[in-house]
C-alpha positions in Angstrom: 0.5 -3.0 -54.4 0.1 -1.4 -50.7 -2.6 -4.2 -49.8 -0.6 -6.7 -50.6 2.0 -5.1 -48.6 0.0 -4.5 -45.5 -0.5 -8.6 -45.8 2.7 -9.2 -45.5 3.5 -7.1 -43.0 0.9 -8.6 -40.7 1.8 -12.7 -41.9 5.7 -11.4 -41.0 5.2 -10.4 -37.5 2.6 -13.5 -37.0 5.2 -15.6 -38.2 8.1 -13.4 -35.6 5.5 -14.2 -32.8 5.1 -18.0 -33.6 9.1 -18.4 -33.2 9.8 -16.6 -30.7 7.4 -19.0 -28.5 9.4 -21.8 -30.2 6.0 -22.6 -32.4 6.0 -24.2 -36.1 7.1 -21.5 -38.7 4.2 -19.6 -40.5 6.4 -18.3 -43.6 8.9 -21.4 -45.2 10.4 -19.0 -48.1 10.2 -15.0 -47.8 10.7 -14.4 -51.8 11.1 -10.7 -50.8 12.9 -10.4 -47.5 12.7 -6.6 -46.3 16.2 -5.5 -44.3 15.0 -5.6 -41.8 13.2 -8.2 -39.1 9.5 -7.2 -38.6 8.6 -6.9 -34.8 6.5 -9.9 -32.8 2.5 -9.8 -33.1 1.1 -8.8 -29.8 -1.2 -12.2 -29.7 -2.6 -14.4 -32.2 -5.9 -13.0 -31.4 -4.3 -9.9 -32.8 -3.5 -11.1 -35.7 -7.1 -12.7 -36.2 -8.6 -9.7 -36.0 -6.0 -7.6 -38.3 -6.4 -11.1 -40.8 -10.6 -10.6 -40.5 -9.8 -7.0 -42.0 -7.9 -7.1 -44.5 -9.5 -10.5 -45.8 -12.7 -7.6 -46.5 -9.9 -5.3 -48.3 -9.0 -8.6 -50.2 -12.2 -9.6 -51.4 -13.0 -6.0 -52.4 -10.3 -4.6 -54.1 -7.5 -7.6 -53.8 -8.3 -10.2 -56.8 -8.6 -13.4 -56.3 -5.1 -14.4 -55.8 -4.9 -11.7 -52.4 -8.4 -13.2 -51.1 -7.2 -16.8 -51.4 -4.1 -16.0 -49.7 -5.4 -14.4 -46.7 -8.5 -16.4 -46.2 -5.8 -19.8 -45.9 -3.9 -17.9 -43.1 -7.0 -16.5 -41.5 -8.4 -20.3 -41.6 -5.4 -21.7 -40.3 -4.9 -19.1 -37.4 -8.7 -19.8 -36.5 -7.1 -24.0 -36.3 -4.4 -22.6 -33.9 -7.0 -21.0 -32.0 -9.4 -24.1 -31.7 -11.5 -24.4 -34.7 -12.1 -27.6 -36.6 -13.9 -27.4 -40.0 -15.4 -30.2 -41.6 -11.6 -31.4 -43.7 -13.2 -30.9 -46.8 -14.0 -27.5 -46.3 -10.7 -26.9 -44.0 -8.5 -28.2 -47.2 -10.3 -25.8 -49.3 -9.8 -23.0 -47.7 -6.1 -23.6 -46.8 -5.0 -25.8 -50.1 -7.7 -24.5 -52.4 -8.4 -28.1 -53.5 -11.1 -30.3 -52.5 -10.2 -33.2 -50.5 -12.7 -35.7 -51.8 -10.1 -38.5 -51.9 -9.7 -41.1 -55.0 -12.2 -44.5 -56.0 -10.7 -47.1 -54.6 -9.9 -48.8 -58.4 -8.0 -45.7 -59.1 -5.9 -46.5 -55.7 -5.6 -49.7 -56.7 -4.8 -49.0 -59.9 -1.7 -46.8 -59.1 -0.3 -49.8 -56.6 -0.7 -52.3 -59.4 1.9 -50.2 -61.9 3.8 -49.6 -58.9 4.2 -53.1 -58.1 4.8 -53.5 -61.6 7.7 -51.2 -61.5 9.0 -53.0 -58.5 9.3 -56.0 -59.7 11.0 -55.2 -63.2 13.9 -53.9 -60.4 13.5 -57.7 -58.7 11.3 -56.3 -55.6 8.6 -58.3 -54.8 5.7 -57.1 -52.7 4.9 -57.6 -48.5 6.8 -56.7 -45.4 9.7 -56.4 -46.6 9.2 -54.3 -49.5 10.8 -51.2 -48.2 13.5 -52.9 -46.6 14.3 -54.8 -50.1 14.4 -51.3 -51.8 16.6 -49.7 -49.6 19.1 -52.5 -50.3 18.6 -52.4 -54.0 19.2 -49.0 -53.9 22.2 -48.5 -52.4 22.4 -47.1 -48.5 24.5 -44.4 -47.3 25.6 -43.3 -44.4 24.6 -40.0 -42.8 27.6 -38.8 -43.0 27.6 -39.0 -46.5 24.2 -37.8 -47.7 24.8 -33.7 -48.0 27.4 -34.5 -50.4 25.6 -36.8 -52.3 22.6 -34.5 -52.4 24.7 -31.9 -53.6 26.2 -34.2 -56.5 22.8 -35.2 -57.7 21.6 -32.0 -57.8 24.4 -30.3 -59.9 24.1 -33.2 -62.6 20.5 -32.8 -62.9 20.2 -29.3 -62.5 20.9 -28.6 -66.1 18.0 -30.6 -67.4 15.8 -29.3 -64.9 16.8 -25.7 -65.8 16.1 -26.2 -69.3 12.4 -28.1 -68.6 11.5 -25.2 -66.2 13.4 -22.6 -68.3 14.9 -20.5 -65.6 17.5 -18.6 -65.0 17.6 -17.9 -60.9 20.5 -18.4 -59.4 20.3 -19.6 -55.5 23.1 -20.6 -52.6 22.1 -24.3 -50.9 23.2 -24.4 -47.2 22.4 -28.0 -45.9 22.2 -28.9 -42.6 21.5 -32.3 -40.6 19.4 -31.9 -37.0 17.3 -34.1 -34.9 13.9 -33.9 -34.9 10.9 -35.5 -33.4 8.8 -34.5 -36.5 7.4 -36.1 -39.2 9.6 -35.0 -41.6 12.5 -36.2 -43.5 13.9 -33.3 -45.5 13.2 -29.7 -45.0 13.6 -27.0 -47.0 13.3 -22.9 -46.5 15.2 -19.8 -46.8 14.7 -16.6 -48.2 15.8 -14.5 -51.5 18.1 -16.6 -53.5 19.5 -18.1 -50.0 18.1 -22.2 -49.5 18.4 -24.1 -46.5 18.1 -27.9 -46.4 17.4 -29.5 -43.3 18.2 -33.4 -43.2 16.3 -34.9 -40.0 18.5 -37.7 -38.8 16.0 -39.4 -36.6 13.6 -40.1 -39.6 15.1 -39.9 -43.0 16.7 -42.7 -44.6 19.8 -42.3 -47.2 20.4 -44.3 -50.4 22.2 -43.6 -53.7 18.7 -43.0 -55.2 17.4 -41.2 -52.2 19.7 -38.7 -52.6 19.1 -38.3 -56.1 15.2 -38.4 -55.8 15.6 -35.4 -52.9 18.0 -33.9 -54.7 15.0 -33.1 -57.7 12.2 -32.8 -54.8 14.1 -30.4 -52.1 17.0 -28.1 -54.3 15.8 -28.3 -57.7 12.3 -28.9 -56.7 11.6 -26.3 -53.9 15.0 -24.6 -53.8 15.7 -23.3 -57.4 11.6 -22.8 -58.0 11.1 -20.5 -55.2 14.9 -18.8 -55.9 13.0 -18.3 -59.7 9.7 -16.6 -57.8 12.1 -14.4 -55.4 14.3 -13.4 -58.9 10.6 -12.6 -60.3 10.0 -10.7 -57.8 13.0 -8.5 -57.6 12.5 -7.9 -61.2 8.8 -6.5 -61.2 5.7 -6.0 -58.8 3.5 -9.3 -58.7 0.0 -9.7 -57.4 0.3 -12.4 -55.4 1.4 -12.6 -51.7 5.5 -13.4 -52.2 5.3 -15.4 -48.6 5.1 -19.2 -48.9 3.4 -21.2 -46.4 2.7 -24.8 -46.1 -0.7 -24.0 -45.2 -1.7 -21.9 -48.1 -2.9 -22.6 -51.8 0.5 -23.0 -53.3 1.6 -25.8 -51.7 0.2 -28.4 -53.7 1.6 -27.1 -56.8 4.7 -27.2 -54.7 4.8 -30.7 -53.5 3.0 -32.2 -56.2 6.1 -30.9 -59.1 8.5 -32.0 -56.6 7.5 -35.2 -56.4 6.5 -36.0 -60.0 9.7 -34.4 -61.1 11.4 -37.1 -61.9 9.0 -38.2 -64.3 9.4 -35.0 -66.8 13.1 -34.6 -66.4 14.6 -38.8 -65.6 11.8 -40.8 -67.1 14.4 -42.9 -68.4 15.9 -43.6 -64.9 13.8 -47.2 -63.5 14.6 -47.1 -60.2 13.9 -43.2 -59.9 10.5 -43.3 -61.4 9.6 -46.6 -59.5 10.5 -44.4 -56.2 7.9 -41.9 -57.7 5.2 -44.7 -58.3 5.3 -46.1 -55.1 5.3 -42.6 -53.8 2.2 -41.9 -56.0 0.7 -45.3 -54.5 1.4 -44.5 -50.9 0.1 -40.8 -51.1 -3.1 -42.2 -52.1 -4.0 -44.8 -49.2 -2.4 -41.6 -47.1 -5.5 -40.1 -48.4 -7.7 -42.5 -47.7 -6.7 -42.5 -43.9 -6.9 -38.8 -43.8 -10.5 -38.7 -45.0 -10.8 -41.7 -42.8 -9.9 -40.8 -39.3 -11.3 -37.0 -40.0 -14.5 -38.9 -40.6 -14.9 -40.3 -37.6 -13.4 -44.5 -38.9 -12.0 -45.2 -36.2 -8.5 -45.8 -35.5 -9.2 -49.7 -35.9 -10.8 -49.7 -38.8 -8.3 -47.1 -40.4 -4.9 -49.0 -39.1 -6.7 -52.5 -40.9 -7.1 -50.9 -43.7 -3.4 -49.3 -43.9 -2.2 -52.8 -43.7 -4.2 -54.3 -45.8 -2.8 -51.7 -48.4 1.0 -51.6 -47.5 2.0 -54.6 -45.5 5.4 -53.2 -44.8 4.3 -50.2 -42.7 4.8 -50.6 -39.2 2.3 -49.8 -36.1 4.7 -46.2 -35.8 4.6 -45.0 -38.9 0.4 -46.3 -39.2 0.4 -44.5 -36.2 2.6 -41.6 -36.7 0.2 -41.0 -39.9 -3.5 -41.0 -38.0 -1.9 -38.3 -35.4 0.0 -36.1 -38.2 -3.5 -36.2 -40.3 -6.5 -35.4 -37.3 -4.8 -33.4 -34.7 -2.3 -31.3 -36.0 -3.5 -28.3 -37.4 -0.7 -27.1 -39.4 -0.5 -30.9 -41.1 -4.1 -31.9 -41.6 -4.3 -29.0 -44.3 -0.5 -29.7 -45.2 -0.4 -33.2 -45.8 -3.3 -33.5 -48.5 -1.0 -31.2 -50.5 1.0 -34.3 -51.2 -1.5 -37.2 -52.6 -3.4 -33.4 -54.4 -0.5 -32.7 -56.2 1.5 -35.7 -57.1 -1.7 -37.4 -58.5 -2.3 -34.4 -61.0 1.4 -34.0 -61.9 1.7 -37.6 -62.4 -1.2 -37.7 -65.2 0.0 -34.5 -66.5 3.0 -36.3 -67.1 2.0 -38.9 -69.6 -0.4 -35.8 -71.1 0.6 -33.9 -74.2 4.7 -32.6 -73.9 3.7 -29.4 -75.0 1.0 -28.8 -72.0 3.7 -30.1 -69.6 6.5 -27.6 -70.9 3.8 -24.9 -70.7 3.2 -25.7 -66.9 6.5 -26.1 -66.0 7.4 -23.0 -67.4 4.8 -21.7 -65.4 5.1 -23.3 -62.6 8.7 -21.5 -61.9 7.6 -18.2 -62.8 4.4 -17.9 -60.0 3.1 -19.9 -56.9 0.2 -21.2 -58.3 -2.9 -22.4 -57.2 -4.8 -25.4 -58.0 -7.4 -22.8 -59.7 -4.5 -21.8 -61.6 -3.6 -25.1 -62.9 -6.5 -26.6 -64.2 -7.0 -23.5 -66.2 -3.4 -24.5 -67.7 -4.7 -27.9 -68.2 -9.0 -28.0 -68.9 -8.4 -31.9 -69.8 -6.6 -32.9 -66.2 -8.2 -34.9 -63.7 -9.7 -32.6 -60.6 -7.1 -31.6 -58.0 -8.3 -33.4 -54.9 -9.9 -36.3 -56.4 -12.9 -37.0 -57.8 -14.4 -38.2 -55.1 -15.8 -41.9 -54.4 -12.8 -42.9 -51.9 -13.4 -45.7 -49.5 -15.2 -45.5 -46.8 -14.4 -47.6 -43.5 -16.0 -49.1 -41.1 -15.0 -50.2 -37.2 -14.7 -53.7 -37.6 -17.1 -56.1 -35.8 -16.3 -56.7 -32.0 -15.2 -59.8 -31.7 
């Protein structure tokens, strides 16, 4: 796999250069870490030239897995250098799926289902929904969160391993940080070493959230990535062994991590209610993602967000719009959340044999959206069928 190894060396050098300049990481999980760190690349432009040559080689002899991976890196790098593709093309070339969106009636049906789940917990829909839900879930002090997450992961790990048929070992480190960033939790690592960071500036902790993120981060991303690493140690795989949030495996990673409670804890009402609410919120964020990139206008987007989600604040809406339009990484990566969750939420209600096959495959290789759809041809189109609501600027008073 000489071509794959050259691609990986190029991406590692790019990753090293970005970190040396205090910028966002390129690699979030290295499934086959080398013995020595790669020297940094000289420049983004140099990496661009190298990736362009590798893309040509991969298109001829590398196979679809390498070709799509190189194209995702190249497309993201061009965005960092200033190119701005239309949203659908950008997402297709990075995340590997369309940014078509979902019809309004689907979004509203998912929202009604979420509200029904919340009502069973005694939570009404309105400006206080998020506050009341956190109160019902049992708030945790930040200092108690790492132990709560570890405890929940230990409790839930056997059922996740059974559902995914993985025996991969992993070692978990939990750190806290205070970052001015959109994320509350972030997992990265290499080989069997898994690191979970908790962003105390953003994260709010409850007992149910601890269980949700034990599944999402530790037993979803962490165990899944360690399972990929185990396979890489056992055999020569045909895919890139570096995981990046702008690459086409991210729909799988974020989709399954969010939906995992539906597969392994379907009777946990509090936990599954969180998933149903997140499903709705992600679809609304997808509407905003499309709208702001289609120049719908900030006020039109903000008004739509307030109608859909009465408990979102102006600060939250501001961040949602900024992240999805201005930041090249998040303009790609954040689409993986609604695209993946909508597909896996549907899979959770499909034939259990199909679900078992997908979950087993999902812990063996970083599947692309096309590979997921091949495993379940009857499933919905990843990224939506189209028909997303088109916002218009409100009339000037």
